[in-house]
N, C-alpha and C positions, 0 to 999 in steps of 0.2 A: 504493499499500500504506499502511495506517495507521501512524503513528509509534507506537514502543513507549511504553506508558503507565508511570506511576512504579511502581506495586505490581508489575506484571508484571516490570519491570526488576529490582526488588529481590529478587523470587523467583528469577529467573533467575541473579542474582549469588550468591545463598545456595546454590542448587543447584551451581553451579559450585565454589564454595568447598568444599562437602561433597565433591564429586567428586574434587578435586585433593587434599584432605586424606584421603581414603580411600585413594589411591593412594600417599600418602606414609606413612600409618600404616595398613596393612591390617588391623590388629587392631580398628580402629574399627568394621568391619563387625560384629563380634559384639555391640557395644554399640547401635548405631543401626539395623541392619537389624531387620525385624519378624519374630520368632519365634513359633512356636505358644506359646499362653499357658501350656501344661502343660511346655513345655521349660524347664530351668533357666536357659537363656540368655534367657529373655523379661524385659524391663524394662518398667515402667509407661509410659516416654516413647517407646517405639518405634512405637506406632500413628500418632505425628506424625512422629518423626525419619526414618522409613523412606521418607516422602514426598520427601526431599532426597537419597536414596542412589540410585545407579545402578549396574548391572553392567557397564557398557562404554561405550565412546566413542559408538557408534551409538545405544545406548540413551538417553544423555542428549541428544545432538543431536536425536533425533526428538522427544523429550519437550518439549525447550525449544523448538523450532521450532513445535510445536503450541500451547505455552503463549503464545508470541508472537503467533502468527497469530490464534488464536481469544480469548486472553485480553484481548489489547489492545483489541479490538472491544467486548468485554462490559465491561471496566472504563471504558471511554469513556462509555458510557451509564449505568452504575451507579455509578461512583465507586469509590474504592479500598476503603474499608471493607466496602461489600456484597459487592464482587468477592472480597475475602480471606475474608470469612465463608463465601461460597459454595464457594470453592476448598478450603478447609480441610475444611468439611463433607463434600464429595465424596470427599476423601482418607480421612476417617475411615470413611465409608460403605463404601469399598473395602476397608479393613482389616477391618471388621465381617463382611462377607459372605465375604471370603477366610478368615477365622478360623472362621466358622460351616460352611463347606465342609469345611475342614481337620479340623474337630471330627467331622463325620459321617464322612469317610474314615477318620480314624484310629481312632475308637471301634468303627466297625464291624469293622475288622481286629482291634483288641484284643480285643473280645468273642468273635470267632471263636476266637482263641487260647486264650482263657480256657477256652471251652467243650470245647477238645481237650486240656486237661490242663495248660496253662501257667499259672503263677502271676502275676497282675496285677503284684504288687510286683517281682518279678524282671524282668518285661518292661520296666517303667518304668525300673528301675535300669540295665539294660543300654542302653537308649535314651539315658538321659541321659549315659552315657559316650561318646555318638556311635557305638555299636556295634550289632550286631544278631546274632541266633542264625539260622544258616543254615536250621536246620529249619523256621522259620517260613514259608519259601517253599512248603513242601509243602502247607500248609494254606490259604495266603492265594492261592496261584496267581497270576493276572494282577494281583491287587490288591496284591501284595506290594510293588512299586516306590512305588505311591501311598501305602501305609501308611507307608513310611518317610519318603517326602518330606515328607508332611503334618507329621510331628514335627520332622524334621530340617532342612529347607531354608527359609532365611528369606525374605521378600519385600522387594523393594527398587522404588524408582521412584515418579514422579510420574504414572504412566499412570491410576491410578483417578481421581485428581483431573482430569486432562485429558479424560478421557471424560466427566466431568460438564460441563466446558466445552463440549465437542461437542453435547451434548444441549442446552445453553442457547443455543448458537449456532443450533442447528437450531430452536428454539422462536422465537427473535427474528428470525432471517433465514432462514427456510424455503426461499425461492427463490434463495439464493445458491449459485452454482455452485462446486464444489469439484473440482478437477483432480487427477487421480491419474497418477503416472509411467507406470504400464502401460496406462492408458486414454486414448484421443486425444481424448475429448470431456468437459467438466465435467459433474459429476452435481449436481443440486440438493440441498443439505443435508437437506431433509426426506425424501429417498430414500437419501441416503448413509449418515446416522447410523444409521437403523434397520437398513439392510443390514449394516452393521459390526457391530452389536450382535448380530444374529442369527448372524453367522459366529462371533463370540466365544463364544455361547450353544452353538453346535454343537460347537465344538472343545473348550469346557469340558465338556460332557455326554459328548462322546466318549472323552475320557481316562478313566483310571482315577481320577484325583484332579483337583486345581486345575490340574495341569500337563497340559492337554490335548493328546493325541496325542504326548505326550513332548517338546514344544517348549520346555519350560521356562519358558512363559509363563502367568502366573497369570490366566487368562480370567475368573474369577469375581470377581477383584478389579476388573477393568475394569467388569463389569456391576454390581458394587456401586456404584462411583462414578457410573455412569450412572443407576442407579436413583435414588440420593439426588438426583442432579441434576434428574431428571424430577419427582420429589416436590415439590422445592422450587419449580420453575418452574410446575408446574401450581398449587401453593398461591398463589404470588405472582400469576399471571395471574388466577386465580378471584377474588383480592381486590384486583385492579387495583393491585397494589404493584409490579410488576416495572418500572415506569417510573420509580420514585422513586429517587433517589440518597441515599446515607447521609452524603455529605460534600459 
């Protein structure tokens, strides 16, 4: 197994520090998690800071193991600066698509409520207080939960950036075998990664919002990180730049 590279090590340390800090100071989540941009809790730094926040021990363990496993291999070939640029870019792409889907989900419900006689200013004021009107459910039906979650529930985690790393790994090492706990044989990266993305896409579309199937997982955030990773890898490969280190 490849030794941990320097930038990956620093990222893991930062993530662990943020995780411990959020346990000691729970209020930090209100400042560092990614809120929907029309929510008064949104801050301009959250598209970056949310990448270092995690919702629980298993969440951070899974992401950090993936960062170590795939990130070290990529940094070894790219160098630290190029790897960090790629990682942060995928994390920002994750936040962007996550926010775009939230916007679609929220404003679809908002427009429907306005059409049925509710005033937009009153709706926004109630939501800004972290509350809701139970009458809304009558008009929103199955989209009610997604409407509320899109506005109120913040996103945390490095998963979007990690999905970008998965895509890059599949580009560079397509025939590398990836083993899963619940499968007896390794699966080549060129099959595993697209399969994982299709599953995320299915779960995201199946749900009423970004929280596919009520799992509390921002599936479209994963897709966003993977999409930016794919675009960058395609561009670098096309320009024969992906083999060059930046440091």
